[in-house]
N, C-alpha and C positions, 0 to 999 in steps of 0.2 A: 228263343236262338236268333242269334243280330241278323242281319243282311251286311249282304257283299255286295259290294259296286267298286266304280275307279273314275277319280277324282279328275273328270273333262276340261276344267274351265277353273281358274282360281285367281282374286283380286288380293294382291297383299298387302297394297294399299289399304284395302278396307277390309282385310281379312275374312273375305266369305268365299265360296266357290258353291260348284254344284257335282254332285256324283252320279251319273249312268250306272243303273243297277238294272239287272235280267229280270226282276222280279218286281219293278216300279214302273208304270205306265210312264210319268213325264220325269226329268232331270230333275233331283233332289236337291236343297237348299242345303249349305251345310257352313256354320258359323265359326271362326278362331276358336271361340269359349268353348268348345264341344271336342277338341284338341288338345286341351294346355294341359293332359294330363304326359301328352310325348315328348321325346328330348330333341326333337326336331319340327320342326315347321310341314305345314303338307306342300309336295311337290306334284307336280302333271302326271298323270296315268299314278299316280299310288292308288295300291288296292286298299279301301277302305271300309272297317267294320264299324254297324252303327244299329241304330234302333233309330225307329220312325216316329215320329208326335204330328199330331195335327192340331194348330191354332183355333182360336176359333171363326175365325175366315171361313176353315175347311182345306189351308194351306198346310201342306205337309214338310218335313224339316228334319234331317239328321240331326238324333243329339246322344249321346255316353258314344263318341266316336272314337276308333284307333286306327292307327294306320299299320297297314301289314310288316310283320320285321322290323318297326322302331319298338324299342324300349318304353315304358313310361316313365316318369318320373319318382323316385323314391320318395316317399317321407324324409329319408336320412339328406337327399341334396337337397329338397326344398329348404330343411334347418339350417345347411350351410349357407345357401347362399344368404338367411335371415341373419345369419349369424354374422357374412362378411357386410350385409344393410348396416346393421346394425354396428359393425366395428369404422362405418365410413360413418355413421352418423356422429359417433365418440370422436374420431378425427377431428371431424366440422365443427363442434362443438371449440371443441381445444383450440386447435386453428384460432377458429374467432377469441377466443379468450384471451391468446395468447395476443393476436392484434387490439386489441378493446385495450389491454394491459398498457399495451407499447405506445399506443396511441395516448391515451391518458400521461404517462410519466416524457413524454417528448420534452417539454421546458427544461425538465430534468436532467435528461439525456443531451441536449446544448449545451447547458452549464457546464456541464461532466465533459464534455468536450472542448468549450472554449477555455476550459480549464488546465487539459490536457496538452492546446498548443503551445507554441514556440514562443517565448516572452515577449518576442518583437514584433508579434502579428497578434498578440492580444491586448499588447499596452502601444494601442496604432496613435503616433503623434497627432494632435487635432490641434497642433498650432494655428493662430486665425482663430479657429473659433471662441464665440463665447455663447451665454446663454442670452437671448434676446428677447424671450416672451414670445417665440415660435411654439406651438401645443400639435400639429398638424403638418403629417406627410403632404400635404398639397404646399406649405410653405417651408417646407423643406425642397434646397437646391442641388442637396445630393447624396448618394448614400452614403458615405464618409459623414456628413453633417448631420445626416438622421443619427448615424450610431455614437458620435458624439452628444447630441443633446436625448439618446437613450440612456445615454450612460452616467450624463452631469447633470441636467436639466431636470427640476420635479413637476408635474403635471403635467408631464406632455402625455399624448395618444398618439405613438405612433407603432405599436407592436400588438395591434387588438388580438394575436393569436398566442402572446404570451411566452415565444418561442425562443425571445433574446436577438431576432433578426425584425430591425424594424422598417416599416413602412415596402414592404415586400411587391404590391402592387405597381409600385411607383418606381422605387429607385433599386432597392435591394432583392433583387428576384434572381 
């Protein structure tokens, strides 16, 4: 037969407390894991039903506990929570996959975007520029010059991420 007592102290942060029972001399330790089947957590002055056990050092504690007037979780509600967790996991994997595909095709997207711009923005006036053997962003003097070199000059190394935007750190941010 289960013993009965009242919850007299409870530490929510650490998940334990003490029960006062008329048939046990000292306050009895109880851990939240012994109330895991309950639909809500314990509150001060709750009536608790429990079994008593002692560890190897002679300390006693409450086990197999329940709170009077509080229903236990059913297996059905546990399955529902598990299914929700599974669906969240599926959603996270799906979102991660979409982001990965989008990231890996970003250069393609940027070229599609440039092709959809009005001609006057894509065909920029680069008069005054010519290929003079510059290969790096540190040799450029403007974003416009970097765009000219990327579009017209061979062997430039000014678009490290291949997104069609040259010298993003120095000029074209």
